[in-house]
C-alpha positions in Angstrom: 0.0 0.0 0.0 3.0 2.3 0.3 2.1 4.0 3.6 4.6 6.4 5.0 7.5 5.0 7.0 9.2 7.0 9.7 11.2 9.5 7.5 14.9 9.6 7.8 14.5 13.3 7.8 14.0 12.8 11.6 17.6 11.6 11.9 19.1 13.6 14.8 16.6 16.5 14.3 18.3 18.5 17.1 21.6 18.4 15.3 19.9 19.2 12.0 18.1 22.2 13.5 21.3 23.5 15.0 23.7 23.0 12.1 21.4 23.5 9.1 18.3 25.4 10.1 17.3 26.2 6.5 17.0 22.5 5.7 14.8 22.2 8.8 12.6 24.9 7.4 13.5 27.4 10.1 12.5 30.9 9.0 11.1 34.2 10.4 10.5 33.8 14.1 7.2 35.7 13.7 5.9 33.2 11.2 5.0 29.5 10.7 5.1 27.9 7.2 2.3 25.5 6.5 3.1 22.8 4.0 1.3 19.8 2.5 2.7 16.7 0.7 1.6 14.1 -1.8 -1.1 15.9 -3.8 -2.7 17.1 -5.8 -5.6 14.9 -5.1 -8.9 15.7 -6.9 -10.9 14.1 -4.1 -9.3 15.8 -1.1 -7.1 18.7 -2.1 -10.2 20.9 -2.8 -11.4 20.4 0.7 -8.1 21.7 2.0 -8.3 24.7 -0.3 -11.8 25.5 0.9 -10.6 25.3 4.6 -7.6 27.4 3.9 -9.7 30.0 2.2 -12.1 30.1 5.2 -9.0 30.6 7.5 -7.5 33.2 5.2 -4.3 31.2 5.0 -2.0 30.5 2.1 0.2 27.4 2.1 2.9 25.5 0.1 1.9 22.3 -1.6 4.7 19.9 -2.4 3.2 18.0 -5.4 4.1 14.8 -7.1 4.6 15.3 -10.9 2.6 12.2 -11.9 -0.4 13.4 -9.9 -0.1 17.0 -11.1 0.1 15.7 -14.7 -3.3 14.0 -14.1 -4.9 17.0 -12.5 -3.3 20.2 -14.0 -6.5 22.1 -13.5 -6.3 21.5 -9.8 -2.7 22.6 -9.8 -3.7 25.9 -11.5 -6.4 26.4 -8.9 -3.9 26.0 -6.1 -1.7 28.7 -7.7 -4.7 30.9 -8.6 -5.8 30.9 -5.0 -2.5 32.3 -3.8 -0.8 29.1 -2.7 2.7 28.0 -3.6 3.5 24.8 -5.6 6.7 23.1 -4.8 8.3 19.8 -5.9 8.0 16.5 -4.0 9.4 14.4 -6.9 7.8 12.8 -9.9 6.5 9.8 -8.0 6.8 8.7 -4.3 9.8 6.4 -4.8 11.4 4.8 -1.8 14.9 6.0 -1.0 16.5 2.6 -0.5 16.8 2.0 -4.2 18.9 4.9 -5.2 18.7 5.9 -8.9 20.6 9.2 -9.1 20.4 9.6 -12.9 16.6 9.0 -12.8 16.3 11.4 -9.9 17.9 14.2 -11.8 15.7 13.6 -14.8 12.4 13.2 -12.8 13.0 16.1 -10.4 13.7 18.3 -13.5 10.6 17.0 -15.2 8.5 17.7 -12.1 9.9 21.2 -11.7 9.2 22.0 -15.4 5.6 20.8 -15.0 5.0 22.9 -11.9 6.3 25.9 -13.8 4.0 25.2 -16.8 1.0 24.8 -14.5 1.6 27.5 -12.0 3.3 30.0 -14.3 6.3 30.4 -12.2 9.4 28.4 -11.4 9.2 26.5 -8.1 11.6 27.3 -5.4 11.6 24.2 -3.1 12.1 20.5 -3.2 11.1 18.0 -0.4 12.2 14.4 -1.1 9.7 11.6 -0.6 9.9 10.2 3.0 12.1 13.1 3.9 15.2 11.2 2.9 17.6 13.5 1.2 20.1 11.2 -0.5 23.2 12.5 -2.3 21.4 11.8 -5.6 18.3 13.7 -4.6 20.4 16.6 -3.4 22.2 16.8 -6.7 18.9 16.5 -8.6 17.4 19.4 -6.6 20.4 21.6 -7.2 20.5 20.8 -10.9 16.9 21.9 -11.2 17.6 25.1 -9.3 15.5 24.0 -6.2 16.3 24.4 -2.6 15.9 21.3 -0.4 13.7 21.8 2.7 12.3 19.4 5.2 10.3 20.4 8.2 10.5 21.1 11.9 7.0 20.1 13.0 4.7 17.4 11.7 1.3 15.9 12.6 1.9 12.2 12.0 -1.3 12.5 10.1 -0.7 9.5 7.8 -1.6 6.8 10.3 -4.9 5.0 10.6 -5.4 6.1 14.2 -4.6 9.8 13.6 -7.3 12.3 14.7 -7.5 16.1 14.6 -6.5 16.1 18.3 -3.6 13.8 17.8 -2.4 15.9 14.8 -2.5 19.1 16.8 -0.7 17.5 19.7 2.1 16.2 17.5 2.5 19.5 15.7 2.6 21.3 19.1 5.8 19.4 19.9 7.7 21.4 17.3 5.5 24.4 17.0 7.4 27.7 17.6 8.2 30.9 15.7 10.0 30.0 12.5 8.7 26.5 12.3 7.7 24.7 9.1 4.8 22.3 9.6 4.3 19.2 7.5 0.8 17.8 6.8 -0.7 15.8 3.9 -3.6 16.8 1.7 -3.9 13.3 0.2 -4.0 9.8 1.6 -2.4 8.3 -1.6 0.7 7.3 0.4 -1.1 7.2 3.8 -3.7 5.1 5.6 -7.0 5.4 3.8 -9.0 8.4 5.1 -6.2 9.7 7.2 -6.5 13.1 5.4 -9.5 13.8 7.6 -7.3 14.2 10.6 -5.2 16.9 9.0 -8.2 18.7 7.6 -9.9 18.6 11.0 -6.8 19.9 12.8 -6.4 23.0 10.6 -8.7 25.5 12.4 -7.3 24.7 15.8 -3.7 24.7 14.5 -4.1 28.1 12.8 -5.9 29.5 15.9 -3.1 28.3 18.1 -0.5 30.0 15.9 -2.4 33.3 15.9 -2.9 33.2 19.6 0.9 33.1 19.9 1.2 36.0 17.6 2.5 33.9 14.7 1.5 34.5 11.1 0.8 31.4 9.1 1.7 31.2 5.4 3.8 29.9 2.5 7.5 29.0 2.5 8.1 31.7 0.0 7.1 34.3 2.7 8.9 32.5 5.5 12.5 33.8 5.1 14.1 30.4 5.1 17.9 30.7 5.1 17.7 34.5 4.8 20.5 35.0 7.3 22.7 32.2 5.8 
C-alpha cells in the first residue's frame, strides 16, 4: 500500500536544526510555514483549499509530478488561490533503491511541469519520505531547487490519527520560525487519514495566531535568509 514509513529526515533532528536550520525549514521567528505533501488529489485537495480560504491562510503544496500531470486544472487552482506549488518528486519512490540519474531527470521534469501549470518556477524540493540522499540533493540543485524538510509534523498519515492527535504532534515542534508538514492526500497514507489533518487545521491556525505567529507559505517564511 506504500504507507509512510518514519522518515529519515528525523535523523538527529536537534543536530539538523542547530547545524542546518534552513534544511529544517526554520524561518522568520514571527511566522509559521504551512506545507502539504503528496497531492494534488482531486478528491481531497479541494477540501483543504476550501478550509484554507475560510481561514485566510496561504500554504505551500509539495506536489508529485505524476499526480499533477493527471490534475493540471487543480494545480492551476492551487496557484490561482495564492498558494505555492513546490516539488515532491515525480513519484513517491522509496529511498532505499537509489537511482541518481533518474532522480535528476524526474525532479527536473516535475519542476518543469510545476512551472508550466503555476506560471512560475518552483523554489523548493522536499524528497519523498524526507530522505535527502546525495542523488536527490544533486537532482534538486541541478533543477535550481532548494531542499527543505520540516521542523514540526502531525503524524497525520496513520490509521489512528485524529484532529486532536495531529494538533498534539504539531505542538511538539511548533514555535516561531517552524515549518509544519501535513498531507492533503491519503495516496501514500492510511485510507481516510487526510480527515485528521483537515480537521486539525482550524485549531492549529488558531493556536499560531494566539501566539502572535502569522501562518503562510514557505516563500514568505524567510528560510535561510540569514545564511
